[in-house]
N, C-alpha and C positions, 0 to 999 in steps of 0.2 A: 815713516816706513809703511805703515798700514795704509795710509792714504795713497802712496805710490802703487802698492800692490793692488789696491782697490781700483785705481785708475787704469792700470794695465789690464786688469780683469775685465773692466767695463769696455775698453776698446776691443779686446779680444772677442767678447760676446757680441758686440755690434758688427764686427767684421764677419764673424761666423754666421750671424743671422742674415747679413746681406748676401754672402756667398750662397747660402742655402736657398733663400727665398727668390733671389734673382737669377741664379744659374742652375743649381743642382735640382731643386724641386721641380721646376718646369720641365727639365730634361727627363727626370724620372717619370713624371706624369705622361709625357709624350711617348715614352718607351714602354708604358704599361707596368711600371714598377711601383705604383702607388702603395701596394701593401707593405713595401719595405721603406716607406718614407722616414720612419723613425731611425732606421739603420743609416739612412742617407744623412740625417742630421748628425749622427755620431761620426760618420765618415768625414764630414766637414771639419769637425773638431780635430780628428786625427791628422787631417791634411794640414791644418793651420799649426798644430803643435810640431809637425814635421818640418814645416817651413821655418819656424822659430828655432828649432833644433839645428838645422843646417846652417842658418845664419850665425847662430851662437858658436858652433864648431869652427866655422871659418874665421870669425872675429877673434876667438881665443887661441886656437891651435895653429892657424896659419902663421901668425907672427912668431910663435915658438919655433916652427920649422925654419923660418928665415934666420932667427937669431942663433939657434943651437942645432943645426942639422946633423943627423947621424951620418949622412952621406950627401954628396953634392946634388944639386937640383938636376933633374933628368936632362942630359945634354943632347939627346937625339930625338928626332921626330917620332920614332917608334915608341920611345919611353913616354913622351908627352901624350901620345895617343892612348897608351895604357892607363895613364892617370885620368884621362877624360872618360875612358870606359869605366874605371872605378867610380868616378863621380856619378855616372849614369846608374850604376848599381846602388849608390847611396840614395839618389833621388827615388829610385824604385822602392826601396825599403823604408826610407824615412817618410816620404810623402804618401806612399801607398799603404803604410802601416801593415807590413807583412805579418808580423807577430800578432798585432792587434786584430787583424782580420781573422787569423786562425782562432784566436780566443773567442770571438763572437760567433764564429761558425760552429765551434765545438760546444759552446754553452748550452744551446737547446738540446743537444744530445745528452749532455751531462744532466740537465734538468729532467729529461725523460727517464733516464736510468734511475735518478733519485726517486722519481715518482713511483716507478715499479718496485723499487726496494721498500719504500714506505708501505705500499700495498701488501708487500710480503712480510711486513713487521720489522724490517731492518732499518735502523736509523742511520742517517748519513754521518760518516766520520769526517771531522774537520779538525784543524789545529786548535781552534777555539774551544771545541768540546773537550779536548785533552787539557788545554791550558786556558781555562775560562777568564783568568785575570788578564790575559794578553790583549783582549779586545779593548780594554780601557787605557792602553798605552800605545797610541797610534805609531809613534816613531819606533818604539821597540818592536812592535808587530811588523812594521815595514822591514826593519833590519833582519828579523828572523826569517821572514819570507825570502828576502834577498839571499840570505845565507843558505837556505835550503835549496833554492833554485840554482844557485851557483855551485853547490856541492854536486847536484845531479848533472849540471852542465860540464863540470870537470870530467865526469865519467863518460858523458856523451862524447866529449872531445877525445878522450882516450879511445873510445870505440871508433871514431872517425879515422884514427890512425891504425888501429889493430885489425880491423876487418877490411879485407882487400876490396870488396865491392863498395863499401862505404868510402874508403880512401879514394877510389876511382872518381867519386864526386868531390870529395873534400880537397883533392889535389889542386883543383882550380884555385882555391883560396891561397894555397902555398906557392902558386906559380908567379906571384907578384915579385918582379925583380927590383922594383923600386917602391918601397912602402911609403904611404902617406896617410894623412888623416882620413882619406876616403877608402883605404884598402880593406877596412873591416868587412864591408858588405860585398866584396868580390867572392861570391859563393854560387855554387850551382843551385838552381831553384829547387831541385829535388832534395838536395842536402838540407837546405833551409826548411823545406816543408816537413821533413822527418824530424829535425831537431826541434822546430817550433811545436810540432804536434806533441812530442814528449813533454816539453816544458809546460805547454798550455794544459795538457791533461793533468799534470802534477799540480799546477796552480789551482785548477778547479777542484781537485780532490782535497787539497788542504784548506780550501775555503777563501781563496783570494777574490776580493770583489773587483768589478770592472775598473773603478777609479784607481784602486791600488795597483792593478795590473798595468795600467797605462803608466803610472809613476815608476814601477819596477822596470818596465821596458825602456823608458827614456833614460833612467839612471844607468842602466846596464849599457845601453848603446853609447852614451856619452863617454863612459869609462873605456869602452872598447875602441872607440875612435882615438882616444888619447894613447892607448897602448899600441896602436898601429901607426901612430904618427911618426914622421921622420924627424925625431927629436932625440938628442943626446941627453937622456934624463934617467936617473936611477931611483929616485925617491928617498935616498939615504936610509935611515933606520926603518922607514915605512915600507921598504922593499920586501920585508919579511911578511907584510900584511897584504899589500896591494900589488897587483900586476903593473909594473912600470913599462914604459916603452923599451928600455934596455932589456928587461927580463923577457918580454914577449918577442922582441927582435931575435933573441937567441933561439926561440922556438921556430922562427922562420928561416934561420941560417941554413945555407946549403951544407949538407952532410951532417947536420945536427938535428934539425927539426923533425925529421922522419926516419931516423936511423938509430941503431943501438938496441939495448936490451928491451926498452919500453917503446920502441918505434917513435922516439922523439923525447923531448924534455919540455918542461914548462907548459903544461896543459891548462893551468888555471886560467879562467876567463876574467874574473874580477879579483879574486883573492889568491895570493901566491902561497899561502900557508897550506893549501891542499897539496901542492907539489912537495913541500917540505915534509908533510905528514906521510905521504905515500912514496917518498924517495924518488921523485922525478924532477926535483928542482936543480937548476944549473944557473948559478949567479955569476958565472964568468963575465968579467967586465970587458967585453970586446964588442965591436960593431962590425960583424962580418957581412959579406954579400948575402942577399936573401934569394930564395927560390928552391928548386928541387934539383937534385944531382943530375937526373937524366936530361934536364934542359941543356946542360953543358954538352951532352952528346947529340943534341939536335932535336930532342922530342918537342913537339909543338903542342901548346896548350891554348892557342887561339889569340888573335889580336883584337877581337871585337866581341861584343856581347853574344851575338848569335853563334859565332864560331866557337866561343868558349862553352856555351851550353851544349852545342851539338857534339863537340869532342868529348864532353863529359859523359853524354849518353853512350857514345861509342866505347869509351873506356869501361863503363858500367857493363856493357854487353860483351866485353872482352874481345872487341874487334882489333886485329893486329895493327891496322893503320892508325889507331888512336894512340 
């Protein structure tokens, strides 16, 4: 097993080196971006990890959608076009490393703030300073980081539904009438930027290292792709722990996902027990149509990437035609 992992790692490193030296580095030098050459090398790694992630998702989740679909495959040209647009969102986020880019953009700012605090005699607080033994248990440390980030992500998700201006952006995500493994990344770019900025700032505060953050992002994205997949799957007893496709589909159901006392149900991103703890869980075992109620009255959320982004801005600004 170790030899297999070592072989895969070696191939990955060779491909990364070839892409960087033959394609990216010459382009960066030609564009006058030589001072950022190290960042370019890291970007090559994110790109390759994204390619592997997309291929893995397709290989594992697409067969499940064929075997146990929650609803029939999209029968119309319009729905097929919507799935293609969702796939474009997936490529943008997974190959472009949206969250990872935010992490490396904010890291210098965090380092500068830490330097100023040290000059003022204030030591930086991290999770390891509070729990020094955690650093010697890599898997446990990873799990704790994942738990903390997901807890905050639960409340971010609640905010996306509670605050009208934020919902104006987040509504794009809920406009998917046919959910698939690609639906997770159908988000307004401003919505993603705000959410990622909060999570990245938290990760930097608690002391998450770059390599750990990459692992956390990939683990989270894979689980979210599964929860959005068009799969009739509940997870059995594990549904009380993890967000299943059935549990999250209830969150996207018309008349359920953005209505009621809490402006929706099932806000958990990875772990469903947050919803149990804060009384927003709905384990009703049904597979209802997904979308937003006002779509039934004819409200348009856009059929392509640019139309969806523009309509999101118009909703944010409160323009009637949006």
